[in-house]
PyMOL Python script that loads the backbone (N, CA, C, O; Angstrom):
from pymol import cmd

cmd.read_pdbstr("""\
ATOM      1  N   MET A   1      47.039 106.662  52.232  1.00  0.00           N
ATOM      2  CA  MET A   1      48.132 107.540  52.586  1.00  0.00           C
ATOM      3  C   MET A   1      48.984 106.803  53.627  1.00  0.00           C
ATOM      4  O   MET A   1      48.437 106.220  54.563  1.00  0.00           O
ATOM      5  N   PRO A   2      50.313 106.822  53.476  1.00  0.00           N
ATOM      6  CA  PRO A   2      51.169 106.151  54.460  1.00  0.00           C
ATOM      7  C   PRO A   2      50.931 106.712  55.872  1.00  0.00           C
ATOM      8  O   PRO A   2      50.671 107.902  56.050  1.00  0.00           O
ATOM      9  N   LYS A   3      51.028 105.817  56.870  1.00  0.00           N
ATOM     10  CA  LYS A   3      50.728 106.199  58.248  1.00  0.00           C
ATOM     11  C   LYS A   3      51.616 107.342  58.730  1.00  0.00           C
ATOM     12  O   LYS A   3      51.123 108.282  59.354  1.00  0.00           O
ATOM     13  N   ASP A   4      52.914 107.277  58.451  1.00  0.00           N
ATOM     14  CA  ASP A   4      53.810 108.335  58.941  1.00  0.00           C
ATOM     15  C   ASP A   4      53.467 109.693  58.320  1.00  0.00           C
ATOM     16  O   ASP A   4      53.575 110.725  58.983  1.00  0.00           O
ATOM     17  N   LEU A   5      53.059 109.690  57.064  1.00  0.00           N
ATOM     18  CA  LEU A   5      52.648 110.939  56.424  1.00  0.00           C
ATOM     19  C   LEU A   5      51.357 111.456  57.051  1.00  0.00           C
ATOM     20  O   LEU A   5      51.221 112.653  57.304  1.00  0.00           O
ATOM     21  N   MET A   6      50.416 110.559  57.301  1.00  0.00           N
ATOM     22  CA  MET A   6      49.155 110.963  57.924  1.00  0.00           C
ATOM     23  C   MET A   6      49.396 111.499  59.330  1.00  0.00           C
ATOM     24  O   MET A   6      48.737 112.451  59.750  1.00  0.00           O
ATOM     25  N   ASP A   7      50.328 110.904  60.058  1.00  0.00           N
ATOM     26  CA  ASP A   7      50.663 111.400  61.399  1.00  0.00           C
ATOM     27  C   ASP A   7      51.213 112.821  61.324  1.00  0.00           C
ATOM     28  O   ASP A   7      50.876 113.669  62.150  1.00  0.00           O
ATOM     29  N   THR A   8      52.052 113.072  60.339  1.00  0.00           N
ATOM     30  CA  THR A   8      52.606 114.419  60.164  1.00  0.00           C
ATOM     31  C   THR A   8      51.504 115.409  59.818  1.00  0.00           C
ATOM     32  O   THR A   8      51.479 116.521  60.345  1.00  0.00           O
ATOM     33  N   VAL A   9      50.595 115.013  58.940  1.00  0.00           N
ATOM     34  CA  VAL A   9      49.471 115.881  58.577  1.00  0.00           C
ATOM     35  C   VAL A   9      48.646 116.201  59.816  1.00  0.00           C
ATOM     36  O   VAL A   9      48.252 117.350  60.019  1.00  0.00           O
ATOM     37  N   ARG A  10      48.382 115.201  60.638  1.00  0.00           N
ATOM     38  CA  ARG A  10      47.592 115.434  61.862  1.00  0.00           C
ATOM     39  C   ARG A  10      48.301 116.420  62.790  1.00  0.00           C
ATOM     40  O   ARG A  10      47.646 117.226  63.452  1.00  0.00           O
ATOM     41  N   GLU A  11      49.629 116.361  62.844  1.00  0.00           N
ATOM     42  CA  GLU A  11      50.386 117.287  63.696  1.00  0.00           C
ATOM     43  C   GLU A  11      50.315 118.715  63.158  1.00  0.00           C
ATOM     44  O   GLU A  11      50.213 119.670  63.929  1.00  0.00           O
ATOM     45  N   ILE A  12      50.370 118.857  61.842  1.00  0.00           N
ATOM     46  CA  ILE A  12      50.434 120.185  61.222  1.00  0.00           C
ATOM     47  C   ILE A  12      49.057 120.812  61.072  1.00  0.00           C
ATOM     48  O   ILE A  12      48.880 122.001  61.337  1.00  0.00           O
ATOM     49  N   ALA A  13      48.091 120.022  60.652  1.00  0.00           N
ATOM     50  CA  ALA A  13      46.751 120.550  60.351  1.00  0.00           C
ATOM     51  C   ALA A  13      46.006 120.854  61.649  1.00  0.00           C
ATOM     52  O   ALA A  13      46.122 120.120  62.630  1.00  0.00           O
ATOM     53  N   PRO A  14      45.239 121.944  61.640  1.00  0.00           N
ATOM     54  CA  PRO A  14      44.421 122.240  62.817  1.00  0.00           C
ATOM     55  C   PRO A  14      43.363 121.155  63.032  1.00  0.00           C
ATOM     56  O   PRO A  14      43.044 120.399  62.114  1.00  0.00           O
ATOM     57  N   GLN A  15      42.825 121.086  64.245  1.00  0.00           N
ATOM     58  CA  GLN A  15      41.785 120.098  64.548  1.00  0.00           C
ATOM     59  C   GLN A  15      40.649 120.207  63.538  1.00  0.00           C
ATOM     60  O   GLN A  15      40.235 121.312  63.187  1.00  0.00           O
ATOM     61  N   ARG A  16      40.156 119.098  63.082  1.00  0.00           N
ATOM     62  CA  ARG A  16      39.062 119.000  62.109  1.00  0.00           C
ATOM     63  C   ARG A  16      39.343 119.784  60.829  1.00  0.00           C
ATOM     64  O   ARG A  16      38.411 120.150  60.113  1.00  0.00           O
ATOM     65  N   GLY A  17      40.625 120.047  60.533  1.00  0.00           N
ATOM     66  CA  GLY A  17      40.963 120.774  59.321  1.00  0.00           C
ATOM     67  C   GLY A  17      41.827 119.969  58.366  1.00  0.00           C
ATOM     68  O   GLY A  17      42.430 120.525  57.448  1.00  0.00           O
ATOM     69  N   ILE A  18      41.886 118.674  58.579  1.00  0.00           N
ATOM     70  CA  ILE A  18      42.747 117.830  57.749  1.00  0.00           C
ATOM     71  C   ILE A  18      42.306 117.859  56.295  1.00  0.00           C
ATOM     72  O   ILE A  18      43.142 117.979  55.399  1.00  0.00           O
ATOM     73  N   SER A  19      41.024 117.752  56.051  1.00  0.00           N
ATOM     74  CA  SER A  19      40.528 117.760  54.673  1.00  0.00           C
ATOM     75  C   SER A  19      40.897 119.070  53.980  1.00  0.00           C
ATOM     76  O   SER A  19      41.354 119.077  52.836  1.00  0.00           O
ATOM     77  N   ARG A  20      40.693 120.164  54.684  1.00  0.00           N
ATOM     78  CA  ARG A  20      41.027 121.473  54.105  1.00  0.00           C
ATOM     79  C   ARG A  20      42.535 121.582  53.864  1.00  0.00           C
ATOM     80  O   ARG A  20      42.971 122.077  52.825  1.00  0.00           O
ATOM     81  N   PHE A  21      43.326 121.114  54.835  1.00  0.00           N
ATOM     82  CA  PHE A  21      44.778 121.151  54.702  1.00  0.00           C
ATOM     83  C   PHE A  21      45.230 120.358  53.477  1.00  0.00           C
ATOM     84  O   PHE A  21      46.044 120.838  52.688  1.00  0.00           O
ATOM     85  N   VAL A  22      44.703 119.152  53.321  1.00  0.00           N
ATOM     86  CA  VAL A  22      45.066 118.301  52.178  1.00  0.00           C
ATOM     87  C   VAL A  22      44.630 118.965  50.877  1.00  0.00           C
ATOM     88  O   VAL A  22      45.368 118.946  49.892  1.00  0.00           O
ATOM     89  N   SER A  23      43.452 119.543  50.870  1.00  0.00           N
ATOM     90  CA  SER A  23      42.961 120.228  49.669  1.00  0.00           C
ATOM     91  C   SER A  23      43.885 121.389  49.285  1.00  0.00           C
ATOM     92  O   SER A  23      44.252 121.534  48.118  1.00  0.00           O
ATOM     93  N   GLU A  24      44.260 122.216  50.271  1.00  0.00           N
ATOM     94  CA  GLU A  24      45.158 123.344  49.994  1.00  0.00           C
ATOM     95  C   GLU A  24      46.534 122.864  49.534  1.00  0.00           C
ATOM     96  O   GLU A  24      47.142 123.457  48.643  1.00  0.00           O
ATOM     97  N   ALA A  25      47.018 121.782  50.152  1.00  0.00           N
ATOM     98  CA  ALA A  25      48.320 121.237  49.757  1.00  0.00           C
ATOM     99  C   ALA A  25      48.286 120.742  48.313  1.00  0.00           C
ATOM    100  O   ALA A  25      49.228 120.965  47.553  1.00  0.00           O
ATOM    101  N   LEU A  26      47.205 120.074  47.939  1.00  0.00           N
ATOM    102  CA  LEU A  26      47.073 119.594  46.563  1.00  0.00           C
ATOM    103  C   LEU A  26      46.964 120.755  45.579  1.00  0.00           C
ATOM    104  O   LEU A  26      47.572 120.719  44.509  1.00  0.00           O
ATOM    105  N   GLU A  27      46.191 121.785  45.934  1.00  0.00           N
ATOM    106  CA  GLU A  27      46.087 122.957  45.064  1.00  0.00           C
ATOM    107  C   GLU A  27      47.457 123.604  44.867  1.00  0.00           C
ATOM    108  O   GLU A  27      47.814 123.983  43.751  1.00  0.00           O
ATOM    109  N   TYR A  28      48.217 123.730  45.947  1.00  0.00           N
ATOM    110  CA  TYR A  28      49.559 124.310  45.871  1.00  0.00           C
ATOM    111  C   TYR A  28      50.456 123.465  44.967  1.00  0.00           C
ATOM    112  O   TYR A  28      51.165 123.994  44.111  1.00  0.00           O
ATOM    113  N   PHE A  29      50.418 122.157  45.165  1.00  0.00           N
ATOM    114  CA  PHE A  29      51.243 121.244  44.377  1.00  0.00           C
ATOM    115  C   PHE A  29      50.885 121.317  42.896  1.00  0.00           C
ATOM    116  O   PHE A  29      51.771 121.375  42.043  1.00  0.00           O
ATOM    117  N   ILE A  30      49.586 121.312  42.590  1.00  0.00           N
ATOM    118  CA  ILE A  30      49.137 121.369  41.196  1.00  0.00           C
ATOM    119  C   ILE A  30      49.551 122.687  40.553  1.00  0.00           C
ATOM    120  O   ILE A  30      50.001 122.698  39.407  1.00  0.00           O
ATOM    121  N   ALA A  31      49.404 123.798  41.274  1.00  0.00           N
ATOM    122  CA  ALA A  31      49.810 125.103  40.741  1.00  0.00           C
ATOM    123  C   ALA A  31      51.316 125.144  40.497  1.00  0.00           C
ATOM    124  O   ALA A  31      51.770 125.672  39.483  1.00  0.00           O
ATOM    125  N   ALA A  32      52.087 124.586  41.429  1.00  0.00           N
ATOM    126  CA  ALA A  32      53.546 124.560  41.263  1.00  0.00           C
ATOM    127  C   ALA A  32      53.931 123.732  40.040  1.00  0.00           C
ATOM    128  O   ALA A  32      54.818 124.122  39.280  1.00  0.00           O
ATOM    129  N   ARG A  33      53.275 122.605  39.849  1.00  0.00           N
ATOM    130  CA  ARG A  33      53.534 121.778  38.667  1.00  0.00           C
ATOM    131  C   ARG A  33      53.213 122.545  37.389  1.00  0.00           C
ATOM    132  O   ARG A  33      53.960 122.482  36.413  1.00  0.00           O
ATOM    133  N   GLY A  34      52.099 123.267  37.402  1.00  0.00           N
ATOM    134  CA  GLY A  34      51.708 124.061  36.234  1.00  0.00           C
ATOM    135  C   GLY A  34      52.728 125.145  35.929  1.00  0.00           C
ATOM    136  O   GLY A  34      53.073 125.363  34.767  1.00  0.00           O
ATOM    137  N   ARG A  35      53.217 125.834  36.971  1.00  0.00           N
ATOM    138  CA  ARG A  35      54.237 126.869  36.757  1.00  0.00           C
ATOM    139  C   ARG A  35      55.519 126.267  36.188  1.00  0.00           C
ATOM    140  O   ARG A  35      56.138 126.844  35.294  1.00  0.00           O
ATOM    141  N   GLN A  36      55.912 125.110  36.708  1.00  0.00           N
ATOM    142  CA  GLN A  36      57.121 124.454  36.209  1.00  0.00           C
ATOM    143  C   GLN A  36      56.945 124.037  34.751  1.00  0.00           C
ATOM    144  O   GLN A  36      57.863 124.205  33.949  1.00  0.00           O
ATOM    145  N   ALA A  37      55.794 123.503  34.403  1.00  0.00           N
ATOM    146  CA  ALA A  37      55.536 123.101  33.017  1.00  0.00           C
ATOM    147  C   ALA A  37      55.569 124.313  32.097  1.00  0.00           C
ATOM    148  O   ALA A  37      56.100 124.235  30.989  1.00  0.00           O
ATOM    149  N   LEU A  38      55.005 125.436  32.546  1.00  0.00           N
ATOM    150  CA  LEU A  38      55.037 126.658  31.744  1.00  0.00           C
ATOM    151  C   LEU A  38      56.471 127.127  31.540  1.00  0.00           C
ATOM    152  O   LEU A  38      56.850 127.489  30.426  1.00  0.00           O
ATOM    153  N   ARG A  39      57.279 127.123  32.610  1.00  0.00           N
ATOM    154  CA  ARG A  39      58.693 127.521  32.473  1.00  0.00           C
ATOM    155  C   ARG A  39      59.410 126.651  31.446  1.00  0.00           C
ATOM    156  O   ARG A  39      60.182 127.151  30.629  1.00  0.00           O
ATOM    157  N   GLU A  40      59.148 125.349  31.493  1.00  0.00           N
ATOM    158  CA  GLU A  40      59.800 124.434  30.552  1.00  0.00           C
ATOM    159  C   GLU A  40      59.357 124.704  29.118  1.00  0.00           C
ATOM    160  O   GLU A  40      60.177 124.666  28.201  1.00  0.00           O
ATOM    161  N   ARG A  41      58.065 124.976  28.914  1.00  0.00           N
ATOM    162  CA  ARG A  41      57.582 125.281  27.558  1.00  0.00           C
ATOM    163  C   ARG A  41      58.163 126.602  27.059  1.00  0.00           C
ATOM    164  O   ARG A  41      58.563 126.704  25.899  1.00  0.00           O
ATOM    165  N   LEU A  42      58.211 127.603  27.921  1.00  0.00           N
ATOM    166  CA  LEU A  42      58.791 128.890  27.516  1.00  0.00           C
ATOM    167  C   LEU A  42      60.264 128.731  27.162  1.00  0.00           C
ATOM    168  O   LEU A  42      60.726 129.258  26.150  1.00  0.00           O
ATOM    169  N   ARG A  43      60.996 128.007  27.994  1.00  0.00           N
ATOM    170  CA  ARG A  43      62.424 127.791  27.731  1.00  0.00           C
ATOM    171  C   ARG A  43      62.626 127.088  26.391  1.00  0.00           C
ATOM    172  O   ARG A  43      63.483 127.487  25.603  1.00  0.00           O
ATOM    173  N   ALA A  44      61.848 126.058  26.135  1.00  0.00           N
ATOM    174  CA  ALA A  44      61.958 125.333  24.867  1.00  0.00           C
ATOM    175  C   ALA A  44      61.657 126.260  23.697  1.00  0.00           C
ATOM    176  O   ALA A  44      62.337 126.205  22.672  1.00  0.00           O
ATOM    177  N   GLY A  45      60.649 127.105  23.839  1.00  0.00           N
ATOM    178  CA  GLY A  45      60.314 128.051  22.773  1.00  0.00           C
ATOM    179  C   GLY A  45      61.418 129.061  22.542  1.00  0.00           C
ATOM    180  O   GLY A  45      61.755 129.368  21.399  1.00  0.00           O
ATOM    181  N   TYR A  46      61.990 129.587  23.640  1.00  0.00           N
ATOM    182  CA  TYR A  46      63.084 130.550  23.498  1.00  0.00           C
ATOM    183  C   TYR A  46      64.280 129.911  22.800  1.00  0.00           C
ATOM    184  O   TYR A  46      64.901 130.521  21.929  1.00  0.00           O
ATOM    185  N   LEU A  47      64.595 128.682  23.188  1.00  0.00           N
ATOM    186  CA  LEU A  47      65.728 127.998  22.560  1.00  0.00           C
ATOM    187  C   LEU A  47      65.447 127.712  21.091  1.00  0.00           C
ATOM    188  O   LEU A  47      66.335 127.843  20.248  1.00  0.00           O
ATOM    189  N   ALA A  48      64.217 127.324  20.786  1.00  0.00           N
ATOM    190  CA  ALA A  48      63.867 127.021  19.396  1.00  0.00           C
ATOM    191  C   ALA A  48      63.948 128.272  18.524  1.00  0.00           C
ATOM    192  O   ALA A  48      64.300 128.185  17.348  1.00  0.00           O
ATOM    193  N   ASP A  49      63.624 129.430  19.093  1.00  0.00           N
ATOM    194  CA  ASP A  49      63.614 130.679  18.324  1.00  0.00           C
ATOM    195  C   ASP A  49      64.933 131.442  18.374  1.00  0.00           C
ATOM    196  O   ASP A  49      65.075 132.459  17.696  1.00  0.00           O
ATOM    197  N   ALA A  50      65.892 130.978  19.154  1.00  0.00           N
ATOM    198  CA  ALA A  50      67.120 131.740  19.373  1.00  0.00           C
ATOM    199  C   ALA A  50      67.862 132.039  18.072  1.00  0.00           C
ATOM    200  O   ALA A  50      68.309 133.168  17.870  1.00  0.00           O
ATOM    201  N   ALA A  51      67.999 131.071  17.203  1.00  0.00           N
ATOM    202  CA  ALA A  51      68.733 131.285  15.953  1.00  0.00           C
ATOM    203  C   ALA A  51      68.025 132.326  15.085  1.00  0.00           C
ATOM    204  O   ALA A  51      68.675 133.204  14.517  1.00  0.00           O
ATOM    205  N   LEU A  52      66.719 132.235  14.982  1.00  0.00           N
ATOM    206  CA  LEU A  52      65.960 133.205  14.201  1.00  0.00           C
ATOM    207  C   LEU A  52      66.063 134.597  14.821  1.00  0.00           C
ATOM    208  O   LEU A  52      66.209 135.587  14.104  1.00  0.00           O
ATOM    209  N   ASP A  53      65.986 134.674  16.139  1.00  0.00           N
ATOM    210  CA  ASP A  53      66.102 135.965  16.822  1.00  0.00           C
ATOM    211  C   ASP A  53      67.460 136.609  16.547  1.00  0.00           C
ATOM    212  O   ASP A  53      67.536 137.808  16.281  1.00  0.00           O
ATOM    213  N   ARG A  54      68.523 135.824  16.608  1.00  0.00           N
ATOM    214  CA  ARG A  54      69.871 136.350  16.315  1.00  0.00           C
ATOM    215  C   ARG A  54      69.965 136.818  14.870  1.00  0.00           C
ATOM    216  O   ARG A  54      70.527 137.875  14.583  1.00  0.00           O
ATOM    217  N   GLU A  55      69.411 136.022  13.967  1.00  0.00           N
ATOM    218  CA  GLU A  55      69.441 136.369  12.545  1.00  0.00           C
ATOM    219  C   GLU A  55      68.712 137.692  12.298  1.00  0.00           C
ATOM    220  O   GLU A  55      69.209 138.550  11.567  1.00  0.00           O
ATOM    221  N   MET A  56      67.550 137.854  12.900  1.00  0.00           N
ATOM    222  CA  MET A  56      66.798 139.100  12.723  1.00  0.00           C
ATOM    223  C   MET A  56      67.549 140.284  13.326  1.00  0.00           C
ATOM    224  O   MET A  56      67.556 141.370  12.747  1.00  0.00           O
ATOM    225  N   ALA A  57      68.171 140.090  14.465  1.00  0.00           N
ATOM    226  CA  ALA A  57      68.935 141.169  15.090  1.00  0.00           C
ATOM    227  C   ALA A  57      70.086 141.592  14.185  1.00  0.00           C
ATOM    228  O   ALA A  57      70.368 142.783  14.051  1.00  0.00           O
ATOM    229  N   GLU A  58      70.744 140.633  13.574  1.00  0.00           N
ATOM    230  CA  GLU A  58      71.849 140.958  12.667  1.00  0.00           C
ATOM    231  C   GLU A  58      71.348 141.682  11.420  1.00  0.00           C
ATOM    232  O   GLU A  58      72.019 142.583  10.916  1.00  0.00           O
ATOM    233  N   GLU A  59      70.178 141.296  10.921  1.00  0.00           N
ATOM    234  CA  GLU A  59      69.618 141.974   9.749  1.00  0.00           C
ATOM    235  C   GLU A  59      69.323 143.442  10.049  1.00  0.00           C
ATOM    236  O   GLU A  59      69.493 144.298   9.180  1.00  0.00           O
ATOM    237  N   TRP A  60      68.892 143.732  11.248  1.00  0.00           N
ATOM    238  CA  TRP A  60      68.522 145.103  11.615  1.00  0.00           C
ATOM    239  C   TRP A  60      69.706 145.927  12.125  1.00  0.00           C
ATOM    240  O   TRP A  60      69.589 147.145  12.259  1.00  0.00           O
ATOM    241  N   ARG A  61      70.837 145.289  12.409  1.00  0.00           N
ATOM    242  CA  ARG A  61      71.983 145.998  12.986  1.00  0.00           C
ATOM    243  C   ARG A  61      72.411 147.213  12.161  1.00  0.00           C
ATOM    244  O   ARG A  61      72.615 148.275  12.750  1.00  0.00           O
ATOM    245  N   PRO A  62      72.559 147.124  10.840  1.00  0.00           N
ATOM    246  CA  PRO A  62      72.977 148.311  10.079  1.00  0.00           C
ATOM    247  C   PRO A  62      72.008 149.488  10.240  1.00  0.00           C
ATOM    248  O   PRO A  62      72.441 150.631  10.381  1.00  0.00           O
ATOM    249  N   LEU A  63      70.720 149.215  10.218  1.00  0.00           N
ATOM    250  CA  LEU A  63      69.737 150.284  10.389  1.00  0.00           C
ATOM    251  C   LEU A  63      69.820 150.877  11.795  1.00  0.00           C
ATOM    252  O   LEU A  63      69.709 152.091  11.969  1.00  0.00           O
ATOM    253  N   GLU A  64      70.011 150.038  12.770  1.00  0.00           N
ATOM    254  CA  GLU A  64      70.139 150.510  14.147  1.00  0.00           C
ATOM    255  C   GLU A  64      71.369 151.407  14.294  1.00  0.00           C
ATOM    256  O   GLU A  64      71.299 152.469  14.912  1.00  0.00           O
ATOM    257  N   GLU A  65      72.483 150.978  13.728  1.00  0.00           N
ATOM    258  CA  GLU A  65      73.705 151.783  13.809  1.00  0.00           C
ATOM    259  C   GLU A  65      73.538 153.108  13.073  1.00  0.00           C
ATOM    260  O   GLU A  65      74.000 154.145  13.548  1.00  0.00           O
ATOM    261  N   GLU A  66      72.882 153.077  11.920  1.00  0.00           N
ATOM    262  CA  GLU A  66      72.637 154.313  11.174  1.00  0.00           C
ATOM    263  C   GLU A  66      71.773 155.271  11.994  1.00  0.00           C
ATOM    264  O   GLU A  66      72.034 156.474  12.041  1.00  0.00           O
ATOM    265  N   THR A  67      70.758 154.731  12.628  1.00  0.00           N
ATOM    266  CA  THR A  67      69.872 155.563  13.446  1.00  0.00           C
ATOM    267  C   THR A  67      70.641 156.196  14.594  1.00  0.00           C
ATOM    268  O   THR A  67      70.449 157.375  14.891  1.00  0.00           O
ATOM    269  N   TRP A  68      71.494 155.442  15.232  1.00  0.00           N
ATOM    270  CA  TRP A  68      72.288 155.993  16.335  1.00  0.00           C
ATOM    271  C   TRP A  68      73.191 157.116  15.837  1.00  0.00           C
ATOM    272  O   TRP A  68      73.279 158.170  16.467  1.00  0.00           O
ATOM    273  N   THR A  69      73.855 156.895  14.721  1.00  0.00           N
ATOM    274  CA  THR A  69      74.784 157.926  14.241  1.00  0.00           C
ATOM    275  C   THR A  69      74.052 159.167  13.756  1.00  0.00           C
ATOM    276  O   THR A  69      74.596 160.268  13.845  1.00  0.00           O
ATOM    277  N   ARG A  70      72.835 159.022  13.246  1.00  0.00           N
ATOM    278  CA  ARG A  70      72.074 160.179  12.761  1.00  0.00           C
ATOM    279  C   ARG A  70      71.397 160.967  13.877  1.00  0.00           C
ATOM    280  O   ARG A  70      71.319 162.194  13.815  1.00  0.00           O
ATOM    281  N   HIS A  71      70.913 160.268  14.889  1.00  0.00           N
ATOM    282  CA  HIS A  71      70.024 160.903  15.853  1.00  0.00           C
ATOM    283  C   HIS A  71      70.574 161.030  17.266  1.00  0.00           C
ATOM    284  O   HIS A  71      69.944 161.669  18.108  1.00  0.00           O
ATOM    285  N   VAL A  72      71.702 160.454  17.543  1.00  0.00           N
ATOM    286  CA  VAL A  72      72.287 160.578  18.878  1.00  0.00           C
ATOM    287  C   VAL A  72      73.564 161.386  18.740  1.00  0.00           C
ATOM    288  O   VAL A  72      74.483 160.981  18.028  1.00  0.00           O
ATOM    289  N   PRO A  73      73.632 162.543  19.425  1.00  0.00           N
ATOM    290  CA  PRO A  73      74.827 163.367  19.282  1.00  0.00           C
ATOM    291  C   PRO A  73      76.055 162.633  19.810  1.00  0.00           C
ATOM    292  O   PRO A  73      75.956 161.826  20.734  1.00  0.00           O
ATOM    293  N   PRO A  74      77.198 162.916  19.225  1.00  0.00           N
ATOM    294  CA  PRO A  74      78.420 162.247  19.690  1.00  0.00           C
ATOM    295  C   PRO A  74      78.723 162.623  21.132  1.00  0.00           C
ATOM    296  O   PRO A  74      78.419 163.731  21.575  1.00  0.00           O
ATOM    297  N   TYR A  75      79.303 161.723  21.830  1.00  0.00           N
ATOM    298  CA  TYR A  75      79.645 161.910  23.235  1.00  0.00           C
ATOM    299  C   TYR A  75      81.077 162.411  23.315  1.00  0.00           C
ATOM    300  O   TYR A  75      81.984 161.814  22.734  1.00  0.00           O
ATOM    301  N   GLU A  76      81.275 163.484  24.020  1.00  0.00           N
ATOM    302  CA  GLU A  76      82.614 164.058  24.182  1.00  0.00           C
ATOM    303  C   GLU A  76      83.176 163.649  25.536  1.00  0.00           C
ATOM    304  O   GLU A  76      82.448 163.622  26.528  1.00  0.00           O
ATOM    305  N   VAL A  77      84.461 163.331  25.583  1.00  0.00           N
ATOM    306  CA  VAL A  77      85.114 163.015  26.848  1.00  0.00           C
ATOM    307  C   VAL A  77      85.046 164.251  27.729  1.00  0.00           C
ATOM    308  O   VAL A  77      85.313 165.360  27.265  1.00  0.00           O
ATOM    309  N   GLY A  78      84.694 164.072  28.984  1.00  0.00           N
ATOM    310  CA  GLY A  78      84.598 165.186  29.913  1.00  0.00           C
ATOM    311  C   GLY A  78      83.196 165.742  30.040  1.00  0.00           C
ATOM    312  O   GLY A  78      82.952 166.589  30.900  1.00  0.00           O
ATOM    313  N   GLU A  79      82.265 165.293  29.211  1.00  0.00           N
ATOM    314  CA  GLU A  79      80.882 165.754  29.324  1.00  0.00           C
ATOM    315  C   GLU A  79      80.261 165.183  30.595  1.00  0.00           C
ATOM    316  O   GLU A  79      80.750 164.205  31.161  1.00  0.00           O
ATOM    317  N   ALA A  80      79.180 165.813  31.027  1.00  0.00           N
ATOM    318  CA  ALA A  80      78.464 165.314  32.194  1.00  0.00           C
ATOM    319  C   ALA A  80      78.093 163.855  31.963  1.00  0.00           C
ATOM    320  O   ALA A  80      77.686 163.468  30.867  1.00  0.00           O
ATOM    321  N   GLY A  81      78.237 163.068  32.998  1.00  0.00           N
ATOM    322  CA  GLY A  81      77.912 161.654  32.876  1.00  0.00           C
ATOM    323  C   GLY A  81      79.129 160.813  32.541  1.00  0.00           C
ATOM    324  O   GLY A  81      79.034 159.587  32.489  1.00  0.00           O
ATOM    325  N   ASP A  82      80.284 161.453  32.311  1.00  0.00           N
ATOM    326  CA  ASP A  82      81.510 160.708  32.012  1.00  0.00           C
ATOM    327  C   ASP A  82      81.986 160.065  33.307  1.00  0.00           C
ATOM    328  O   ASP A  82      82.409 160.749  34.239  1.00  0.00           O
ATOM    329  N   GLY A  83      81.909 158.727  33.349  1.00  0.00           N
ATOM    330  CA  GLY A  83      82.138 157.953  34.527  1.00  0.00           C
ATOM    331  C   GLY A  83      83.389 158.072  35.207  1.00  0.00           C
ATOM    332  O   GLY A  83      83.603 157.413  36.224  1.00  0.00           O
TER     333      GLY A  83
END
""", "prot")
cmd.dss("prot")
cmd.show_as("cartoon", "prot")
cmd.util.cbc("prot")
cmd.orient("prot")
């Protein structure tokens, strides 16, 4: 470990706690790397599926619109909730 880094660790870590401090720092770093890798994999998956997701949404749009017109009463201007 570079001397300047070790000096900083000695300043930050409690007496006789350097090993524990380094262990916790490594655990934190490894967990952060894992979270970042997961975010990247999720993002890649979302991007890969985006076209299919849009296509499926468009296929279901007519049924969704029909359901709204059949089961949701029309909104009248002046009704409660009119912004």
